[in-house]
C-alpha positions in Angstrom: 0.0 0.0 0.0 1.2 3.5 -0.9 1.5 6.9 0.4 1.6 10.1 -1.7 4.5 10.9 -3.9 5.6 13.8 -6.0 8.2 14.8 -8.6 10.8 17.6 -8.2 13.1 18.4 -11.1 16.8 18.8 -10.8 19.9 20.0 -12.8 21.4 19.5 -16.2 20.7 21.5 -19.4 18.8 21.1 -22.7 19.3 23.0 -25.9 16.6 25.5 -26.9 16.3 26.3 -30.6 17.6 29.9 -30.9 15.2 30.9 -33.7 12.0 30.0 -31.8 10.9 32.6 -29.2 9.5 31.2 -26.0 6.0 32.2 -24.9 5.8 34.4 -21.9 4.9 32.5 -18.8 1.3 33.1 -17.6 0.8 34.4 -14.1 -0.5 31.9 -11.6 -4.0 33.2 -11.7 -4.2 32.4 -15.4 -3.3 28.7 -15.0 -6.8 27.4 -14.7 -7.4 27.0 -18.4 -4.0 25.4 -19.0 -4.4 23.0 -16.1 -7.8 22.0 -17.4 -6.4 21.2 -20.8 -3.6 19.2 -19.3 -6.1 17.2 -17.3 -8.1 16.5 -20.5 -5.0 15.4 -22.4 -3.8 13.1 -19.5 -7.2 11.4 -19.5 -7.3 10.7 -23.2 -6.7 7.0 -23.9 -3.9 7.7 -26.3 -2.0 9.3 -23.5 -3.3 7.7 -20.3 -2.4 4.2 -21.3 1.3 5.1 -21.4 2.9 5.7 -18.0 5.9 7.4 -19.5 3.8 9.8 -21.5 1.7 10.8 -18.5 4.7 11.3 -16.3 6.7 13.2 -18.9 3.9 15.6 -19.8 2.8 16.0 -16.1 6.4 16.8 -15.1 7.2 19.4 -17.9 3.8 21.1 -17.5 4.0 21.4 -13.7 7.5 22.9 -14.0 6.1 25.3 -16.6 3.2 26.3 -14.2 5.7 26.8 -11.4 7.9 29.1 -13.6 10.8 26.6 -13.4 11.4 26.1 -17.1 15.2 26.0 -16.4 14.5 22.6 -14.7 12.9 21.2 -17.8 16.1 19.3 -19.0 16.9 15.9 -20.2 18.6 14.7 -17.0 15.8 16.0 -14.7 13.1 14.4 -16.9 14.9 11.1 -17.0 15.6 10.9 -13.3 12.6 12.6 -11.7 9.8 11.8 -14.2 10.9 8.6 -16.0 12.6 6.8 -13.1 16.1 6.5 -14.5 18.9 6.0 -11.9 20.5 9.2 -10.9 24.0 7.8 -10.6 24.1 5.9 -13.8 21.9 7.7 -16.3 23.8 8.6 -19.4 21.9 10.4 -22.1 24.4 9.3 -24.8 23.6 5.7 -24.2 20.0 5.9 -22.9 17.7 8.0 -25.2 14.6 7.5 -23.1 13.8 11.2 -22.9 14.2 11.9 -26.6 12.1 8.8 -27.4 9.3 9.7 -25.1 9.3 13.3 -26.3 9.1 12.2 -29.9 6.2 9.9 -29.1 4.4 12.6 -27.1 5.0 15.2 -29.8 3.4 13.0 -32.4 0.4 12.0 -30.3 -0.3 15.6 -29.4 -0.2 16.6 -33.0 -2.5 13.8 -34.0 -4.9 14.5 -31.2 -5.3 18.1 -32.1 -5.7 17.3 -35.8 -8.5 14.8 -35.1 -10.5 14.4 -31.9 -9.7 17.8 -30.5 -9.1 20.0 -33.5 -11.6 22.5 -32.2 -10.1 22.9 -28.7 -9.5 26.6 -28.0 -6.2 25.9 -26.2 -3.8 23.3 -27.3 -0.5 21.9 -25.8 2.5 21.9 -28.1 5.9 20.3 -27.5 8.1 22.1 -30.0 10.9 20.4 -31.9 14.3 20.9 -30.3 13.4 21.3 -26.6 11.1 20.1 -23.9 9.4 23.3 -22.6 5.7 23.0 -23.4 3.7 25.7 -25.1 -0.1 26.4 -24.7 -1.2 27.9 -28.0 -4.4 29.1 -29.6 -5.4 27.5 -32.9 -4.2 29.8 -35.7 -1.4 31.3 -33.8 2.1 30.3 -35.0 0.7 28.4 -38.0 4.0 28.9 -40.0 6.0 27.3 -37.2 3.4 24.5 -36.8 3.6 23.8 -40.5 7.4 23.6 -40.3 7.2 21.2 -37.3 4.6 19.1 -39.0 6.8 18.8 -42.1 9.8 17.7 -40.0 7.7 15.2 -38.1 6.3 13.8 -41.3 9.7 13.3 -42.7 10.7 11.4 -39.5 7.7 9.2 -39.4 7.1 8.2 -43.1 8.3 5.0 -44.7 11.7 6.5 -45.2 12.7 7.6 -41.7 16.3 8.5 -42.6 15.1 12.1 -43.4 13.6 12.4 -39.9 16.8 11.0 -38.4 18.8 13.8 -40.0 16.5 16.4 -38.5 16.9 14.9 -35.0 20.6 14.4 -35.5 21.2 18.0 -36.2 19.1 19.3 -33.3 20.2 16.8 -30.7 23.9 17.0 -31.5 23.7 20.7 -30.7 21.8 19.9 -27.5 24.3 17.3 -26.6 27.2 19.7 -26.9 25.5 22.1 -24.6 24.7 19.4 -22.0 28.2 18.0 -22.1 29.6 21.5 -21.4 27.4 22.0 -18.4 27.6 18.6 -16.8 31.0 17.1 -17.7 33.2 20.2 -17.9 36.3 18.4 -16.7 35.8 15.4 -19.0 34.7 17.5 -22.0 38.1 19.2 -22.3 39.6 15.9 -23.1 36.9 13.9 -24.8 34.3 16.5 -25.9 34.7 16.5 -29.6 34.7 12.8 -29.9 31.7 12.3 -27.7 29.6 14.8 -29.6 30.4 13.0 -32.8 29.5 9.6 -31.2 26.3 11.1 -29.9 25.3 12.4 -33.3 26.0 9.0 -34.9 23.9 7.4 -32.2 21.0 9.7 -32.6 20.8 9.2 -36.3 21.0 5.4 -35.8 18.5 5.5 -33.0 15.8 7.4 -34.7 16.1 5.3 -37.8 15.9 2.2 -35.6 12.8 3.1 -33.6 10.7 3.5 -36.7 7.7 1.2 -36.3 5.9 -0.2 -39.3 2.3 0.5 -39.7 0.0 -2.3 -38.3 -1.0 -4.9 -40.8 -4.4 -5.2 -39.1 -6.6 -3.3 -36.7 -5.2 -3.2 -33.1 -5.9 -6.4 -31.4 -4.4 -9.2 -29.3 -4.4 -12.6 -31.1 -4.2 -14.6 -27.9 -7.5 -15.4 -26.1 -8.0 -15.7 -22.4 -9.7 -18.9 -21.3 -11.9 -19.5 -18.3 -10.5 -18.6 -14.8 -8.3 -21.3 -13.3 -9.1 -20.0 -9.7 -11.9 -17.7 -8.6 -14.4 -16.8 -6.0 -17.7 -15.5 -7.4 -19.2 -15.0 -3.9 -22.5 -16.7 -4.8 -24.4 -17.7 -1.7 -27.2 -16.7 0.6 -27.1 -13.4 2.5 -24.9 -13.3 5.6 -23.0 -16.5 4.6 -19.4 -16.4 5.6 -16.4 -16.7 3.3 -15.3 -20.0 1.8 -12.7 -21.2 4.4 -10.9 -23.1 1.7 -10.1 -19.9 -0.2 -9.8 -17.1 2.4 -8.5 -16.6 5.9 -8.6 -13.5 8.2 -5.9 -11.2 9.5 -7.0 -9.9 12.9 -6.2 -7.3 15.5 -4.7 -3.8 15.4 -1.2 -4.7 14.6 0.7 -6.9 12.1 2.4 -10.2 12.7 5.7 -8.6 13.5 4.1 -6.3 16.1 3.8 -3.0 14.1 0.9 -1.1 15.7 -1.6 0.1 13.2 -0.3 -2.3 10.7 2.8 -0.2 10.1 0.8 2.7 8.8 -0.8 4.2 12.0 -4.2 2.9 11.0 -7.0 3.0 13.6 -9.1 0.0 12.7 -9.2 -3.4 14.4 -9.6 -6.3 11.9 -12.1 -8.9 13.0 -12.8 -12.5 12.3 -16.0 -14.4 12.9 -14.0 -17.4 14.0 -11.9 -18.0 17.1 -11.2 -15.6 19.9 -12.9 -12.2 19.5 -10.6 -9.1 19.3 -11.5 -6.2 21.5 -14.3 -4.2 19.9 -15.3 -7.1 17.5 -18.7 -8.7 17.6 -18.8 -12.2 16.1 -22.6 -11.8 15.8 -22.0 -8.9 13.4 -19.2 -10.1 11.0 -17.3 -7.6 9.0 -16.9 -9.9 6.0 -20.0 -11.7 4.6 -22.0 -12.4 1.4 -24.9 -10.1 0.6 -27.0 -12.7 -1.2 -26.8 -10.9 -4.5 -23.4 -12.3 -5.6 -21.2 -9.9 -3.7 -18.7 -10.1 -0.9 -19.1 -7.3 1.6 -16.1 -6.0 3.6 -17.5 -3.6 6.1 -15.8 -1.0 8.3 -17.9 0.6 11.0 -17.5 2.5 14.3 -19.1 0.7 17.2 -20.8 2.2 20.2 -17.4 2.6 22.0 -16.0 4.6 19.1 -13.8 1.7 17.9 -13.5 1.2 14.2 -13.8 -2.5 13.2 -13.1 -3.8 9.7 -12.0 -6.8 7.7 -8.8 -7.9 6.0 -8.9 -11.2 4.1 -6.1 -13.1 2.5 -5.3 -16.3 0.6 -2.1 -16.8 2.7 -1.5 -20.4 3.4 -4.3 -21.5 1.1 -3.4 -20.3 -2.3 -0.2 -18.7 -3.7 0.0 -17.2 -7.2 2.9 -16.7 -9.6 2.3 -15.1 -13.0 -1.1 -14.9 -14.7 -3.9 -12.4 -15.0 -5.4 -11.5 -11.7 -8.4 -9.2 -11.2 -11.2 -8.2 -9.0 -14.5 -6.5 -9.9 -15.3 -4.1 -7.1 -17.1 -1.0 -5.8 -15.0 0.9 -3.4 -16.2 3.2 -0.6 -15.5 7.0 -0.5 -14.9 8.9 2.7 -12.3 10.7 4.8 -9.9 8.3 6.3 -11.0 5.2 4.3 -8.3 3.2 2.6 -9.6 0.3 0.5 -7.1 -1.9 -1.3 -6.6 -5.0 -3.4 -3.0 -6.2 -3.4 -0.5 -9.0 -3.2 2.3 -9.8 -0.7 5.3 -12.0 -1.2 4.6 -15.3 0.4 8.2 -15.3 1.9 7.4 -12.1 3.9 7.9 -13.8 7.3 11.5 -15.0 6.5 12.6 -12.3 4.0 10.6 -9.4 5.6 8.9 -6.6 3.7 9.8 -4.8 1.5 12.4 -7.3 0.4 9.6 -9.9 -0.1 7.9 -7.5 -2.5 4.3 -6.3 -2.6 2.0 -5.2 -5.5 -0.8 -2.8 -5.0 -3.2 -3.6 -7.8 -5.7 -0.8 -6.7 -6.1 1.5 -3.8 -7.9 4.8 -3.2 -8.0 7.5 -0.5 -10.1 10.6 -0.4 -8.6 14.0 -1.3 -8.7 16.2 1.7 -6.8 19.2 3.0 -4.9 16.8 5.3 -4.0 14.2 2.7 -2.3 14.1 -0.7 -5.1 11.8 -1.7 -6.7 10.7 -4.9 -10.4 11.5 -4.8 -13.3 9.4 -6.1 -12.3 9.5 -9.8 -8.7 8.2 -9.5 -7.0 4.9 -8.4 -3.3 4.2 -7.8 -1.2 1.1 -8.6 2.3 0.6 -7.1 5.2 -1.8 -6.8 7.1 -2.1 -3.5 10.5 -3.7 -3.0 13.9 -3.1 -1.5 14.8 0.6 -1.8 11.4 1.5 -3.3 8.6 1.1 -0.8 5.9 3.3 0.6 5.8 6.7 -1.1 9.0 5.8 -2.9 7.6 2.9 -4.9 7.0 3.3 -8.6 3.4 4.1 -9.0 0.9 5.4 -11.5 -2.5 6.9 -11.1 -5.5 6.2 -13.4 -8.4 8.6 -13.8 -11.6 6.8 -14.6 -13.0 8.1 -17.9 -16.3 9.9 -18.5 -16.6 11.1 -14.9 -16.4 7.5 -13.5 -16.0 7.0 -9.8 -14.7 4.1 -7.7 -18.1 3.9 -6.0 -20.0 3.6 -9.3 -23.0 1.3 -9.1 -21.8 -0.6 -12.2 -18.5 -1.5 -10.4 -15.0 -1.4 -12.0 -12.5 -4.2 -12.7 -8.9 -3.8 -11.5 -6.2 -6.2 -12.5 -2.7 -7.1 -13.5 -1.1 -9.2 -16.2 1.9 -10.6 -14.3 4.7 -12.3 -16.4 8.4 -12.9 -15.9 10.2 -9.6 -15.5 7.1 -7.5 -16.2 3.9 -6.2 -14.6 1.0 -4.6 -16.6 -1.9 -2.9 -14.8 -5.3 -2.4 -16.3 -8.8 -1.1 -15.5 -12.0 -2.7 -16.8 -10.4 -4.4 -19.8 -7.1 -6.4 -20.0 -6.4 -4.5 -23.2 -6.7 -1.2 -21.4 -3.1 -1.2 -20.0 -2.3 2.0 -18.1 0.9 1.1 -16.3 3.8 -1.1 -17.3 6.8 -1.8 -15.0 9.9 -3.9 -15.3 13.3 -3.9 -13.7 14.6 -1.0 -15.8 12.0 1.3 -14.2 13.1 0.7 -10.7 14.9 3.5 -8.8 18.5 3.5 -7.8 19.5 0.4 -5.9 16.1 -1.3 -6.6 15.9 -5.1 -7.1 13.2 -6.8 -9.1 11.5 -9.2 -6.5 8.4 -10.3 -8.3 9.4 -13.6 -9.8 8.3 -15.8 -6.9 4.9 -16.7 -5.3 2.6 -14.1 -3.8 -0.8 -14.3 -2.0 -3.8 -12.0 -2.4 -5.1 -9.5 0.2 -8.3 -7.5 0.3 -8.8 -5.0 3.1 -10.6 -1.9 4.1 -8.2 0.1 6.3 -9.4 3.2 8.3 -7.0 6.0 9.1 -3.3 5.9 8.5 -0.4 8.1 7.4 -1.7 8.6 3.9 -5.5 9.0 4.3 -5.5 10.6 7.7 -8.0 10.0 10.4 -11.7 9.5 9.9 -14.0 12.4 11.0 -17.6 13.1 11.5 -18.2 12.9 7.7 -16.8 9.4 7.3 -19.6 7.0 6.5 -20.2 4.2 9.1 -20.7 1.6 7.9 -18.5 1.9 4.8 -18.3 -1.1 2.5 -16.2 -2.6 -0.3 -18.4 -4.7 -2.5 -16.6 -7.4 -4.5 -18.4 -9.1 -7.4 -15.6 -11.6 -8.0 -11.8 -12.3 -7.7 -10.3 -14.3 -10.6 -7.1 -15.7 -11.8 -6.5 -16.6 -15.5 -3.7 -18.6 -16.9 -1.7 -16.7 -19.5 -2.1 -18.5 -22.9 0.9 -19.5 -24.9 2.3 -16.5 -26.8 5.1 -17.5 -29.1 8.2 -15.4 -28.9 9.1 -13.2 -31.8 12.2 -13.8 -34.0 15.1 -11.4 -33.5 17.2 -9.8 -36.2 20.4 -7.8 -35.7 23.2 -6.9 -38.0 26.6 -7.1 -36.3 28.6 -3.9 -36.1 32.2 -2.9 -35.6 33.0 -0.4 -33.0 36.2 1.4 -32.1 37.4 1.1 -28.5 36.4 4.2 -26.6 33.3 4.9 -28.7 29.6 3.9 -29.0 27.7 2.6 -31.9 23.9 2.6 -32.4 22.3 -0.2 -34.3 18.8 -1.6 -35.0 17.2 -4.8 -33.8 14.0 -6.0 -35.4 11.3 -8.2 -33.9 9.1 -10.3 -36.1 6.0 -11.8 -34.4 3.9 -14.7 -35.6 0.8 -13.1 -34.4 -0.2 -10.0 -32.4 1.6 -10.8 -29.2 1.0 -7.9 -26.8 3.9 -6.5 -24.9 7.3 -8.3 -25.2 10.1 -7.8 -22.7 13.6 -7.3 -24.1 17.0 -7.6 -22.5 20.6 -7.6 -23.7 24.0 -8.5 -22.4 27.6 -8.3 -23.6 30.5 -10.7 -22.9 33.1 -9.8 -21.8 31.6 -7.2 -19.5 34.2 -4.5 -20.4 31.7 -3.4 -23.1 28.0 -2.7 -22.4 24.7 -2.6 -24.3 21.6 -0.6 -23.8 18.1 -0.8 -25.4 16.0 2.3 -26.1 13.1 0.5 -24.6 12.9 -2.8 -22.7 9.2 -3.3 -23.5 8.0 -3.5 -27.1 4.3 -3.5 -27.9 3.3 -6.0 -30.6 -0.5 -5.7 -29.9 -1.2 -4.1 -33.3 1.9 -4.8 -35.5 3.8 -7.9 -36.5 7.1 -6.2 -36.8 8.8 -3.5 -34.7 12.2 -2.1 -34.4 14.2 -1.1 -31.3 17.5 0.7 -31.0 20.5 -1.0 -29.3 23.6 0.8 -28.5 27.0 -0.8 -27.8 29.3 1.3 -25.7 33.0 0.6 -25.1 33.6 3.8 -23.2 32.2 3.3 -19.7 32.2 5.6 -16.6 32.5 3.6 -13.4 33.3 4.3 -9.8 36.9 3.8 -10.7 36.7 6.3 -13.5 36.6 5.9 -17.3 37.1 2.3 -18.6 37.8 1.7 -22.3 37.1 -1.8 -23.6 40.1 -3.4 -25.2 40.1 -4.4 -28.8 38.9 -8.0 -29.5 36.0 -10.2 -30.2 32.8 -9.8 -28.1 29.5 -11.5 -27.9 26.0 -9.8 -27.8 23.0 -11.7 -26.5 19.4 -10.4 -27.0 16.4 -12.0 -25.3 12.8 -11.4 -26.1 10.2 -12.8 -23.6 6.4 -12.8 -24.1 3.9 -12.7 -21.3 3.6 -16.5 -21.3 7.4 -16.8 -20.6 8.1 -18.0 -24.0 11.4 -16.5 -25.2 13.7 -16.3 -28.2 17.3 -15.5 -28.0 19.9 -14.2 -30.5 23.6 -14.5 -29.7 26.0 -12.9 -32.2 29.6 -11.8 -32.2 31.0 -8.4 -32.9 34.4 -6.8 -33.2 35.9 -4.0 -31.1 38.8 -2.4 -33.0 41.6 -0.4 -31.6 40.7 3.2 -30.7 40.7 5.7 -33.4 
């Protein structure tokens, strides 16, 4: 479970096109219209389904609103918004910011040319820098036409023209960034690094060209029937199936943390065994309502004690990989903290957060005392070593069309959990809004999600994030659960991998292209690469490639023989090296390509 989090930008520089004047920053009282437009854009499916686009756009716009445009730089975006590691991020090897900016720029342009062409205020991400602009249609048409022409050149069937455009702009930006962040090193290596960067950018943007889909967007694989579920069918007041669920009880966890480690105020009750103080076995907090739903009830008793329920599959059913979801209606109220999540089954021996936990959905009210979410937004989070609580990688999802977590029609919250990757969705497994893998973890983070977990459903009251309940908090408050289900992931064949070996001079970097060819629409595929010996390194532009609507997609792979370590600069010696690329589908099926390449003596 998660507490609030925020992004704060820091350091580094980014080139700004000298021929393009910057709009004057509006005063704070004029931000209402800009913020409303940002909110609309972030909620559009073309944007909201991509975690990186949401975080990128939110970060640069909030910096703009705060008058901190000097902080809108490649390094700060990479570290503060996109989760790259502060100590190891190298923009010359990892182009994540440029890739995301390019994708965002294209989607904004398409959005305002189609669905929202009549919007009176539009967000523009100009070519050459990352400071957003809020423009009125008709203003700056000449510049817009020039930008469109450049983007068209970069995105048509011959992407080399677009690569040239980016190469010229980004090489200039790289020179500026190197001067500001590596002044000591630049005196010795500057000219060579700029040339290497320019070669990389041209290769990269050629490499990330994605072919147009051969068919409408779809997923070829079909989900079968659930392999485990509880549909909660039974008469009113019936208790839970004891073969599927057990109860956590009391006001503290198993290792003695009062308030379950979060300063919560509820006491969790069970209808079985010794009664906890404040609990009434004759009035259970978890029961069936007779209409196909589970009820988890929190209420304040006559003594002012809040009682509630926390149920778990611990000791009865562990899960590892698959599609796991619950269809629920969540309560809304100050101090209420409903959640559906998973905890590593080794938590008693390994301890949390090293055991890992996955918050599939949680919600708290937005009040003056809490950095909450409100009734229209849910949050999903990963927790592990060095990234737990408010530091866990998280993503918020706003329910579309004014939807609320307490809608009478319920909402479905789930994950597609596969080796090395988690995908979170709402209402439809194709509606992915958050994707995480090891490359997204913060500094020092370890991926701890490839082992068994058990499920937890609970309704907490109070705590460090939601704050205390008050006179407005409903009592009773209830989670209604229509079902909890696990689906086995169907077999998804791994794509074939193509890569043309390259030669690279010691002390330099070379960008190249890998191409994935899928047999059928495969959803998201996880990519990894490694080099032997380890004196050289490889980096992928993206570690997750989406083959939901195309059978062929390219990614950029950069080989670097000029590494910066704790011991200083390390140049790979000349010789023969081996590159291994692995592609893994959600079913765990994988393909692997291992090829040699040469490192020549330094130029």
